[in-house]
N, C-alpha and C positions, 0 to 999 in steps of 0.2 A: 301229693300222694306218691308213694314209692313204687318204682317198677319192680316186677317180679321176673327174674331171669330163670330160664330153664337150666337144668343141670348142664346140658351141652353148651349153652351160652356162657354159663359160669366158667366152665373148663376152658373154653376158647379165650375168654377175657384173661384168665390167669396165665394162659400160655403166652399172650401178647404183652403182658406187663413188663418183663425184662427188656424186650425190644423197645417198647414205648417210653419206659422210664429210666432205663440204664441201671436198674437195680433188680435183684432177684426177689421173688415173692417172699422168701424166708427173711430177707432184710426188712421188707415192709411189715411183715408180721411182728418182727422184733420191735420196729418203730411203734406199732400200735400197742404192743404189750407195755412199752415204756412210756406211752403217751397218757393223756388224761383219762380218767374214768368217766366215760360218757355213755349215753344210750346209743343204739345202732345208728340212727340218722345223724346224731350229733358227731359221732366218730367219722362218718362219711364226710360231713361238712368240714370237720377239722382236717382230714387228709386233703380235701380239695383246696382249702384255703391256705393251710400251712405248707403243703408240699406240692401245690399246683397240679393236682391230679385231675383227670377227667372223671366225671360222675361214675361212669360204668366201671372204671378201674378201681376207684375208691370203694365203691359198693362191693365189688368182687373181693377185694382184700379184706374188708370187714366181715363179709359173709364167711370167707375161708377161715378167718381168725376165730369166729364164733363156732364154726363146725369143729375145728381142731380143739378148741377149749372144751366143748361139750364131749368130745371123744375122750379127752383126758379124764374128765369127771366120771365117765362110765367105767374106766379101768380100775 
């Protein structure tokens, strides 16, 4: 079962990603965009296994990716 993070936790995780991974969130979002077309949890697993990310960081990246993609569709 997937954990549900609060908005505050999501923002805190995103803020820590550059420090913990050495890459900016925008770089990770580009990686996801160029990666395989998978469902949410499969993308999280892909990031974890292909890029050695912690579960929380991978989930925050995919959640942010989906939020930004949805925002683009609304415009």
